C-alpha positions as CSV (number, residue, x, y, z in Angstrom):
1,X,-62.6,19.8,-25.4
2,X,-59.7,19.6,-23.4
3,X,-57.9,16.1,-23.0
4,X,-57.2,15.4,-18.9
5,X,-55.8,12.2,-19.2
6,X,-52.3,11.7,-17.4
7,X,-49.4,11.7,-19.3
8,X,-46.3,9.3,-19.4
9,X,-43.0,9.3,-20.7
10,X,-41.3,5.8,-21.6
11,X,-37.9,5.3,-22.7
12,X,-37.1,1.6,-24.3
13,X,-40.7,1.1,-24.6
14,X,-40.3,-1.4,-27.8
15,X,-40.0,-4.7,-25.4
16,X,-39.6,-6.1,-22.2
17,X,-40.4,-3.5,-18.9
18,X,-40.5,-1.0,-21.2
19,X,-43.6,-2.6,-23.4
20,X,-44.9,-3.9,-20.4
21,X,-45.0,-0.2,-18.8
22,X,-46.5,1.2,-21.9
23,X,-49.4,-1.9,-21.4
24,X,-49.8,-0.9,-17.6
25,X,-50.1,2.7,-18.1
26,X,-52.5,2.4,-21.2
27,X,-54.6,0.1,-18.9
28,X,-54.6,3.1,-16.4
29,X,-55.8,5.5,-19.2
30,X,-52.6,7.2,-19.7
31,X,-51.4,9.1,-22.9
32,X,-48.5,7.4,-23.6
33,X,-45.1,8.8,-25.0
34,X,-42.3,6.2,-26.2
35,X,-38.9,6.1,-27.8
36,X,-36.7,3.6,-28.6
37,X,-34.5,2.3,-31.0
38,X,-37.0,-0.4,-33.0
39,X,-40.2,1.5,-32.4
40,X,-43.2,-0.1,-30.3
41,X,-44.9,-1.9,-33.3
42,X,-47.2,-3.7,-30.9
43,X,-48.9,-0.7,-29.6
44,X,-48.3,1.5,-32.7
45,X,-52.1,2.5,-32.9
46,X,-52.1,3.3,-28.9
47,X,-48.7,5.3,-28.2
48,X,-46.9,8.3,-29.4
49,X,-44.0,7.1,-30.7
50,X,-40.7,8.0,-32.2
51,X,-37.5,6.3,-33.2
52,X,-34.6,7.1,-31.3
53,X,-31.1,5.5,-30.9
54,X,-29.8,6.4,-27.4
55,X,-26.3,5.4,-28.6
56,X,-26.5,8.8,-30.9
57,X,-26.6,11.2,-28.1
58,X,-27.1,14.1,-30.8
59,X,-30.1,12.8,-32.0
60,X,-32.2,12.6,-28.7
61,X,-33.0,16.1,-28.4
62,X,-34.6,16.5,-32.1
63,X,-36.5,13.3,-31.4
64,X,-38.0,14.6,-28.1
65,X,-39.0,18.0,-29.8
66,X,-40.8,15.7,-32.2
67,X,-42.3,13.4,-29.5
68,X,-43.4,15.8,-27.0
69,X,-44.5,19.1,-29.1
70,X,-47.3,20.9,-27.5
71,X,-47.0,18.5,-24.5
72,X,-47.1,20.7,-21.1
73,X,-47.6,18.2,-18.3
74,X,-46.3,14.6,-17.5
75,X,-47.4,12.9,-14.5
76,X,-44.5,10.6,-14.8
77,X,-41.4,10.1,-16.9
78,X,-39.9,6.6,-16.8
79,X,-36.2,6.2,-18.0
80,X,-36.2,2.6,-18.7
81,X,-33.9,2.1,-21.9
82,X,-30.8,0.3,-21.0
83,X,-28.3,-2.6,-22.1
84,X,-26.6,-5.1,-19.8
85,X,-22.9,-5.3,-21.7
86,X,-21.0,-8.5,-20.9
87,X,-20.5,-10.4,-17.8
88,X,-16.9,-10.3,-17.3
89,X,-14.5,-9.4,-15.5
90,X,-13.5,-5.4,-14.8
91,X,-9.7,-6.1,-15.6
92,X,-11.0,-7.6,-19.1
93,X,-12.9,-4.5,-20.0
94,X,-11.9,-2.1,-22.2
95,X,-12.4,1.4,-21.4
96,X,-13.9,1.7,-24.7
97,X,-16.4,-0.7,-24.2
98,X,-17.3,0.7,-20.7
99,X,-17.8,4.3,-22.3
100,X,-20.4,2.9,-24.8
101,X,-22.3,1.0,-22.1
102,X,-22.2,4.6,-20.0
103,X,-23.1,6.5,-23.0
104,X,-26.6,4.4,-23.0
105,X,-26.9,3.7,-19.4
106,X,-26.1,7.1,-18.0
107,X,-25.3,9.8,-20.5
108,X,-28.3,9.3,-22.6
109,X,-30.3,9.9,-19.7
110,X,-28.7,12.9,-18.7
111,X,-29.4,14.4,-22.3
112,X,-33.1,13.6,-21.6
113,X,-33.2,15.2,-18.0
114,X,-31.5,17.9,-19.5
115,X,-33.7,18.5,-22.3
116,X,-36.7,18.1,-19.9
117,X,-35.5,20.7,-17.6
118,X,-35.2,23.2,-20.4
119,X,-38.6,22.1,-21.9
120,X,-40.8,23.9,-19.2
121,X,-42.9,20.7,-19.3
122,X,-44.6,20.4,-15.4
123,X,-43.4,16.9,-14.2
124,X,-44.9,15.2,-11.5
125,X,-42.4,12.3,-11.0
126,X,-39.4,10.7,-12.6
127,X,-38.2,7.4,-12.2
128,X,-35.1,5.8,-13.6
129,X,-35.0,2.1,-13.9
130,X,-31.7,1.1,-11.8
131,X,-30.6,-2.4,-10.4
132,X,-29.6,-4.0,-7.4
133,X,-26.2,-4.6,-9.2
134,X,-25.9,-0.8,-8.3
135,X,-25.1,-2.1,-4.8
136,X,-24.3,-5.5,-4.8
137,X,-20.9,-5.1,-6.5
138,X,-21.2,-8.8,-7.6
139,X,-18.2,-10.3,-9.6
140,X,-18.9,-9.9,-13.5
141,X,-21.5,-7.3,-13.5
142,X,-18.7,-4.8,-14.0
143,X,-20.1,-2.3,-16.7
144,X,-23.8,-2.7,-15.9
145,X,-23.3,-2.3,-11.9
146,X,-21.0,0.9,-12.7
147,X,-23.6,2.7,-14.9
148,X,-26.4,2.0,-12.6
149,X,-24.5,3.3,-9.6
150,X,-23.9,6.1,-12.0
151,X,-27.7,6.5,-12.7
152,X,-28.0,6.4,-9.0
153,X,-26.2,9.4,-8.5
154,X,-27.3,11.6,-11.6
155,X,-31.0,10.9,-10.2
156,X,-29.7,12.2,-6.5
157,X,-27.9,15.3,-8.4
158,X,-30.8,16.4,-10.7
159,X,-33.2,16.0,-7.5
160,X,-31.9,19.1,-6.6
161,X,-32.6,21.2,-9.9
162,X,-36.2,19.7,-10.9
163,X,-38.3,22.2,-9.0
164,X,-41.7,20.4,-7.7
165,X,-40.6,17.0,-9.2
166,X,-39.6,14.0,-7.2
167,X,-36.7,11.8,-8.6
168,X,-36.1,8.4,-7.8
169,X,-33.8,5.5,-9.3
170,X,-35.5,2.1,-8.5
171,X,-34.8,-1.4,-8.8
172,X,-37.5,-3.4,-9.8
173,X,-36.2,-6.7,-8.9
174,X,-35.5,-9.6,-11.6
175,X,-37.9,-9.7,-14.5
176,X,-38.0,-12.0,-17.5
177,X,-36.5,-10.2,-20.6
178,X,-33.5,-10.5,-23.0
179,X,-31.0,-9.7,-20.0
180,X,-32.3,-12.6,-18.2
181,X,-32.2,-14.6,-21.1
182,X,-28.6,-13.6,-21.7
183,X,-27.5,-14.3,-18.1
184,X,-29.1,-17.7,-18.3
185,X,-27.0,-18.4,-21.2
186,X,-23.8,-17.9,-19.5
187,X,-22.0,-20.8,-18.1
188,X,-19.1,-19.8,-16.1
189,X,-21.0,-20.1,-12.7
190,X,-18.0,-20.8,-10.8
191,X,-16.0,-17.8,-12.0
192,X,-19.2,-15.6,-11.6
193,X,-21.4,-17.0,-8.9
194,X,-24.0,-14.7,-8.6
195,X,-25.3,-15.7,-11.9
196,X,-26.7,-19.2,-10.2
197,X,-29.2,-16.8,-8.3
198,X,-30.6,-15.4,-11.2
199,X,-30.7,-18.9,-13.3
200,X,-32.2,-20.9,-10.0
201,X,-34.9,-18.0,-10.4
202,X,-36.3,-19.2,-13.9
203,X,-39.7,-20.5,-13.2
204,X,-40.2,-19.4,-9.7
205,X,-42.2,-16.1,-8.4
206,X,-38.7,-14.6,-7.7
207,X,-38.7,-13.6,-11.7
208,X,-41.2,-11.1,-12.8
209,X,-42.8,-11.2,-16.0
210,X,-42.7,-7.5,-17.9
211,X,-46.4,-7.1,-17.0
212,X,-46.3,-8.0,-13.4
213,X,-43.0,-6.1,-12.6
214,X,-44.7,-2.9,-14.5
215,X,-47.5,-3.2,-12.3
216,X,-45.3,-3.4,-9.3
217,X,-44.0,-0.5,-10.5
218,X,-46.6,1.8,-10.9
219,X,-48.5,0.7,-7.9
220,X,-45.0,1.8,-6.0
221,X,-45.0,5.3,-7.2
222,X,-47.0,7.0,-4.3
223,X,-44.7,5.1,-2.0
224,X,-41.7,6.4,-3.3
225,X,-42.7,9.7,-3.2
226,X,-42.3,9.2,0.9
227,X,-38.6,8.7,0.1
228,X,-36.3,11.6,0.2
229,X,-36.0,13.0,-3.4
230,X,-33.0,11.7,-5.3
231,X,-33.2,8.8,-3.7
232,X,-32.4,4.8,-4.8
233,X,-35.1,2.6,-4.1
234,X,-35.3,-1.5,-4.4
235,X,-38.6,-2.3,-4.7
236,X,-38.0,-5.5,-2.8
237,X,-37.4,-3.0,0.2
238,X,-40.9,-2.4,0.0
239,X,-42.7,-5.5,-1.5
240,X,-40.5,-8.4,-0.4
241,X,-38.4,-7.1,2.8
242,X,-36.9,-10.7,3.4
243,X,-36.1,-11.6,-0.2
244,X,-34.0,-8.3,-0.1
245,X,-32.4,-8.8,2.9
246,X,-31.1,-12.1,2.0
247,X,-29.8,-10.5,-1.0
248,X,-27.9,-7.8,0.5
249,X,-26.8,-10.6,3.2
250,X,-24.9,-12.4,0.2
251,X,-24.0,-9.6,-1.9
252,X,-21.0,-7.4,-2.3
253,X,-18.7,-9.8,-1.1
254,X,-15.9,-11.8,-2.6
255,X,-17.0,-14.9,-4.2
256,X,-20.9,-13.9,-4.2
């Protein structure tokens, strides 16, 4: 009997938003394929998984060869894996450190997209997890903001090449994760005032659990396809326009 279940690929599926996405997709009867550095032990019996260290760009292709052997169609690819890097002024970040962040947040995704493009797999939708940091330009977000802005453009460029596939970069809003833990440990609010907004979100509805953030992303998939192919979309534009407007009004100004 032919397996007609929809299929999804999720990178960075071992924890946080990636794990939440895997749970949410399984609840929708998707067959889920995942890759991460640590592996998805929490869903070992339900997810087809392969270990892959995205810092080793040469290892990505062989890992995908193994993971997606025989797969002919993917309803959705979610490029979720990424790192925050340090909260620090750009002038204090070395080019070497910025290169490390770019390798994971941008170039690893390029390698994945190139592999998918060459694979012949039919793909309905590709979603890269971006961030409002890509457009806000707040002090301290250096490597993260730079890499996510590059990821947004990467999606726009690849939208020209994936025939029949809708590509978008998506900011999910604030998601309770190790990144938030790191940001809440930062104390230099005077130098990096955007930290206060994130720290104040703890314990409020503004900070989404990984499960809720994943649900919002999957619920928004049809709406994302209404945007121009290759667009960057902050989900707050769709789901919380007042919050989004306030965020944009505060952001991208010196001292914010």
